[in-house]
Each structure stands twice: as structure tokens, then as C-alpha cells.
N, C-alpha and C positions, 0 to 999 in steps of 0.2 A: 794556892799558887798565885804568883804575882803576874806581872805583865809578860808579854812575849819575850822582851829583852832579858828580864830576870830569869825566866824559865830557860832560855837558851844558854845563859851563862852557866847554868848548873849541869849542862850535858857534856858528854864526851865530845872532843873536837870534831870527829867525823859526823856524829849525829847533829851537832850544832850547825855545821856547814850545810848539810843536806836540808835541814829545816829552815835555815836562814835563806837559802835559795828560794824555797817555796814562799816564804814571807816577802822577800824582795819582789818576786813576780806579782804577788797579790797587791802589794803597795803600788806597783806601777799601774795596775789596772784600776785600783781604788785608792788614789793618793790621800784622800781625805779620811780614810779609815783610821780609827784610833785603837791603840792597844788596850786590852782589858781582859776580862775573863767571861766565859759563858759556859754554862753547864759544868762548872768546876775545872775548865781547862783554859789555857792561854788562848786568846782569840783576837782577831781584828774585828772591830765593831763599826757599823755604819749607822749613824743616827741613833745610837744606843741599842741597836739590834745586832745579833751575831752574824757576821759575814762568813768567816772561816775560822776554824780552830785547828790547833796542832798538838800532838803529843809524841813522846818517844817511849818505847818500852824496850825490853832486853832484845826482842827478836825483830821488831819492825818500828817504823815511824808511821804516823797517821795524819791524814788531812781530813777534817770534818767540815763539809759544806753546810751542815745543819739542814739538809734537804734530800730526802730520798729521790726526788725528781731530778736533781742535779747529778747525783751519782748515776742514775739510770741513763741520763742524757750523754754522759761521757764514757760510759761503760764500753761501748764499741771501740774506743781508742785506748783501752787499758787492758788488752789481752796480756795475760801473764801476771797481772796484779791481783791482789786479794781485795775484794770489794764486799761490803755488806750494805744494808739499807741506807746507812748514813755515813759510811766511812770508806776512805780509800787508803789502803795500806801499801807501803813501799819500804825499800831498804836503802841503805847507803850505797850498796852495790847496784841497785836497780832504782835510781831516782825517778821521780815523776817527770815526764816531758813538759817543758815549759809551756808549749801551746795548750796542753791539757789543763795545767794550773790556771792559765789565763782564761780558758773557757769556763772552768769551774767558777772563778770569781765573777766573770761577766754574767753567767746564768744566775748565780746567787744574788748578785747585785740587782738584776732585773726583777727577781722575785721580791726583794725588799722594797724596790721603788714602784712596784705595781699598785 
């Protein structure tokens, strides 16, 4: 996979729009983050380390904060969303709330800068 921009270009318009919104929010919180890959997925990287990653599948979209602690911290704000140890799943019809995306990026950034 290439960069986030390359990845988004290959998606259906509704998936692209939903994931672009997540990326835009993440870039507002961490404007110096660079596009790249991490763990084989498109990601924003901060100082060469993975900040957040994104993917699309047939049934859902995913945000990867690369941190179980971050997912656990925002879980109370994500009732009705599918969560796993390191993944937050959402859909085009049920997008992630921007404040939660902001919090994910802030928390992950704090981990990387600690």
C-alpha cells in the first residue's frame, strides 16, 4: 500500500469521504504528521513512528491508534461501535465523532512524545 492519499484514491467515494474526514481531523491535531505506512496499512507517522492508521473493508472502516490503551480510554464514548484491542471500527452510515478522533490522536501523540 502507498500513502494515505494513494490509498484513499482507490476507494469508493463514500468510503473515501468518511476516511478523509478522519485523516483531516488527525492532521488538525498533529499537523506535522507525515503520510506513510505502518504494519502494512496507510498511516500518519510522527517522528517516524505510527500515529494512526486507516483501512477500508467491504463491511466497515477502521481507525488504528496502534495502542490498546488509547482504544480503552475512548471506549466509553464509542457505544454502538465495534472495538477490539487496537482497532475502532465504524461505517459510512455511522462515522466516528470528531471529538473522539481528536482525543484518539491527542492520546496517541502523548504516548509517542512521552
